[in-house]
N, C-alpha and C positions, 0 to 999 in steps of 0.2 A: 644693444644686446648682441652678444657674440653668438654666431651660429655654431651649434655643436655638430661635430662630424657624425654622419650617419653610421649607426652600428651595422656591422655586417649581418646579413640575414643568416640565422642559425636554423638549419633544417632539422626536422625531427630525427631522433636517433636512428629509427629504423631506416630512414632515407640515407643517412650517413653510412650505415652498415651496408645497405644495398649498393651504394656507390662504391664503397671500398672493395666489396666483393666483385663488382663488375670490373673494376680496374685490375683485380687479381686474375680475372678470367681471360685476360688478353691472350690470344693464341700464341704469341711469341714470347710470353712471359717466361722467365727462367724456371718458375715452379711448375709450368705446364708439361705434361707428359703425353706421349701418343696414347690414344685410347686403347689400341690393341695391346700395347705393352702393359697398361694397367690391368686389363682383363686377364691377360696371360699370367701376370704376377699373382692375381687372386684365384688362379686355378681353373679358369674357363677353357684351358687348352693351350696349344701352341699359338704363336702369334699368327700363323697362317689360318688356324681354325678361328681365332678371334676376328681376323680380317673378314673371313667368310660370314661370321655373325653380323658384323657391321654392314657388309655389302648386302645382306639379305634384309636389312631394315629392322632387325630384331633388337637393336641397341638404341637407347635414347639417352640424351644428356640434358638435364634440366627440362624434361618433357618434350624435347625435340628429337626427331629421328637423326641419328648421327651419320656422318659420312666418313669415308676413308680419309685419313690425314688429320682428323679432328684431334685436337689436344685438349686435355682436361687437367684441372687442378684437383687432386684427390682430396684436399682439405675443404674444398668449397662445392664442387660440382656434384650433382646427384645423377648417378649412372644406373640405368636399369636394363636388364636383359629380359625380354618377353614380359615386361611389366613388373618384374621382381627386382627390388633394390639390390645393387651390388655394393657391398661395403668396400670403399676404396681407401679409406684412411689407414695409415700404417699401424695405428695402435688399436684397431678394432679386435675384439675377442668375442667368441661364441662358446659358451660352456654348456655341457650337458651334466646335470646333477641328478643323482638318485636320492630324492628327498625322504628322510625318515619321518615317521609319525611324530607329532609334537612340535614340529618346527613351523614357524609362521612364514608365509610367502609374502614378505614385505622387505623393503630395504632397511627399515628401522621399526622399532615397536615401543610405544610409550609405556607398556607394562613390563618392559624388561625381559620379554621372552626371547628365546633364541630365534634367529631369522636365517633364511636361506643364504642371504648375502654373507653371513658370518661363516659359512661353510666353504667359501671359495676365496681366492686371493683378494686382498684389500685393494690392490692397485692392478690395473685400472679399475675404477669403481664401476660396478655393473648393476643391472636391475633385472628382476624376473620378468619373463615374457608370459603373461597370463597368470593364473593363480591355481594353486591347490590348497584346499582348506587344511587346517592344522592337523587333522586326524588322517588325511589322505597321504599315501606314500607314492613314490615312483618318480618318473622322469619329468624334469622341468628344465627349461632353457633359461639361461641368463646371458645378458650381453650389454655392451655399451653402444651398440649400433641401433640408434633410435628408429631410423627409417625401416630397417629390417624387422625390428621387434613389432612396430606398429602394423606392418604389412601382415605378419604372421598372426598377430592377435586379433586383427579386424575380423568381424563376423563374416564378411564377404569372402574371406580367403578360403574358407571351407577346409581348413586343415583337419584331418582326422585325428582323433585321440582315442586310443584303445585302452580299456580298463578291465581288470579282473576284480570282481566283487564277490566276497564271501557273504552270503545272505542267510537270513533265518528261514529254514525250511527248504524243501525241494520245490523248485519252481515248476508249475504246471505248464503244459503246452499252450494253454489259453493265455496265461500271464506272459509267456515269452512272446506270443503273437502281439499282445498289447504293447510290449516294449518295442517291438519291431515297427509297428504301425504308427505309434505316437501315443503319448500319455498326456492326459489333461492335467496340467499343473496350474498353480495360481497365477502364473505369468503367461499362460497360453499352452497350446498343444505342442509337444516336442516334435521335431522332425523325425522321419523314419530313421531307425538305427539298425545296425547289423548286430544280431544277438544270438548267442548260443549258450548251452549249459554243458560244458565239457565233463562235469561230474556233479552229482547231486549237491545242491546248495552253493555251487560256484557258477557265476554268470560272467560271460565275456561280452562286453558291450563296446561297440565302436560308434562314436558320435562325431559330428563336426560342428556342433554348437558349443557355446561357452557360457551357459547360464550358471549362476551361482549354485553350487552343490547339486548340479543337475542329476548326476547318476544316482546319488543317494535319494533324491526326491522321486526319481522315476521308479526305483525299486520299492520304495516305501508306498508309492501310489498303487502298486499292484499287490501289496500285502506281504512284501519280503524286505524288511529293513536290513540295511547293510551293517555287517559286523566288522568287515575290513575291506578297504578299497585301495587298489594299487594301479597307477597308470603305467602301462608297459610299452606304449608306443606313441610317438608324436609324428604324424606324417610317415615318412620312410625311416624314421630313427628308432632303433631298438638297441638295447645293450644289456643282455642278461648277466654279463660279467661284472657290471658296475655295482659295487657293494653299497648298502644303505649309508648315506652320508658322504659317499665318494663322488668325485666329479672328474671330468676330463674335457679337453678342448675338442670341439668339432673339427673334423678334417675338412680341407677345402672341398673335397668331393661330397661330403655330407651337407655342407652349406649350399652347394649347387643343387644337390638332390632335393633339398627342401624347397629351394626356389622353383625347381621344375614341378614339384608337387603342387605348389601354389598356382602355377600356370594351368594345371589340369583341373583345379577347383577354383574358378574365378569367383 
């Protein structure tokens, strides 16, 4: 009987992927760039300012506090400043869209309805950050930066969202107080909100939760169903000049401002 040669051990794909990425992360690899250069390129300030961020221990790479002289591979390494992801890949985009009513907040729709993704460039492919129901208008973020999107959309991020709601009837002081203090919904009591009535029948609400149709359900719970709902702010981001259906790219300063907003609302 002839002995068969032993077959080489084939490691699971995820181990092969990890090993390949580890090899790419070598500090002297040709694809590696100095960390302060990557941060400066992404708008975090001059290289000197970025060096100060690193020296202060505010920058991590793959979860470890970075040191001056560290090199990173923008296609592989995860860089964070103050716990907020810094998109380092060259093809990352961050869009701000003014969603019109009747548009679905999904990447695709099995019923053939128009989607928010169809309102922005087809390439690179992006996805909405969070949701607005079809009848709700206003500001929505779209991106191909997965880590950034997950960080913003996660409930623990505490990103404020401000809405203007046109409701049925003039809202009484008692109902406004209910909205501020928390409203009992079928999925629990809402967190305290910032609420005002700038004119009769118009309510301005600022919340940091992301429950399904939350503002509509809150207003209905206090006896004032919503007739029209518009999101006018996401964290520090506003744009009253953006027409319904129009979009624009976020500036580096806006991406950073949103990251700093996340820091204040852990």
